[in-house]
C-alpha positions in Angstrom: 90.2 92.8 78.5 90.6 92.6 74.8 93.5 90.2 74.2 96.1 87.9 75.7 98.4 90.8 76.4 95.8 92.3 78.7 95.6 89.0 80.6 99.5 89.1 81.0 99.3 92.7 82.2 96.8 91.7 84.9 98.9 88.7 86.0 102.0 90.9 86.2 100.1 93.5 88.2 99.0 90.8 90.6 102.4 89.1 90.9 104.0 92.5 91.7 101.9 92.6 94.9 103.3 89.2 96.1 106.6 88.0 97.4 107.0 85.6 94.5 110.0 85.8 92.1 109.2 85.4 88.4 110.3 86.1 84.9 108.8 85.9 81.4 110.9 83.8 79.0 111.4 85.5 75.6 110.6 83.0 72.8 113.5 83.3 70.3 113.2 80.1 68.3 116.3 78.7 70.0 114.7 77.8 73.3 112.4 75.1 74.5 109.0 75.1 72.8 105.9 75.4 74.9 107.4 76.9 78.0 104.7 78.9 79.9 104.6 82.7 79.8 105.6 83.1 83.5 108.2 81.0 85.3 108.6 81.7 89.0 109.3 80.6 92.6 107.1 80.8 95.6 107.9 79.2 98.9 110.8 77.4 97.4 108.6 75.7 94.8 108.4 76.5 91.1 105.3 77.9 89.6 104.3 78.4 85.9 101.6 80.4 84.3 100.4 80.2 80.7 98.0 83.0 79.7 95.3 82.7 77.1 92.4 84.9 75.9 88.9 84.0 74.6 88.9 80.6 73.0 92.7 80.4 72.9 93.7 76.8 73.4 97.0 75.2 74.5 99.3 74.1 71.8 100.5 70.5 71.7 103.9 71.7 72.9 102.4 73.7 75.8 100.4 70.6 76.8 103.6 68.5 76.9 105.5 71.1 78.9 102.7 71.5 81.4 102.4 67.7 81.9 106.2 67.5 82.4 106.2 70.4 84.9 103.4 68.8 86.9 105.2 65.4 86.9 108.2 67.3 88.4 106.1 68.8 91.2 105.6 72.3 89.8 102.4 74.3 90.0 100.9 75.3 86.7 98.0 77.6 85.9 96.4 78.4 82.6 94.9 81.8 83.2 92.4 83.6 81.0 90.1 86.6 81.4 87.4 84.3 82.8 89.4 82.6 85.5 91.8 85.4 86.5 90.0 86.1 89.8 90.0 82.4 90.7 93.8 82.2 90.0 94.4 85.3 92.2 92.3 83.6 95.1 94.2 80.3 94.8 97.6 81.9 94.5 96.9 84.2 97.5 95.8 81.1 99.6 99.0 79.3 98.7 101.0 82.3 99.8 99.3 82.3 103.1 100.1 78.6 103.6 103.7 79.1 102.6 104.3 81.7 105.4 
C-alpha cells in the first residue's frame, strides 16, 4: 500500500464480502467536520471506520467525533496499513456473534 486511498480500497473490498451496509460520506464543506470515512450498520448497530496511512494522525475534529460516536454506543475503528488484518479479524468475529 502506498497511501490512504489504498487503505480505503482494501476496507471497501473487505466490506463487500460482508452483510454490512455502509456508505462513504463525501466531504463538501457543508457537512459535519470529522465524520469518519465509512459509516455503516451491522447487526442493527452503527459502525464507523476512519482510514489513515503511515504516520497519519487523527485531526482534533476526528477525535471529537470518534469520542461522541463511542459515547452513543457506536463501534469505531481507525484502520491503517499496519492494523488492517486485525480489523478484518475483529469485524469478522463480530459478524459471527451477530448471527
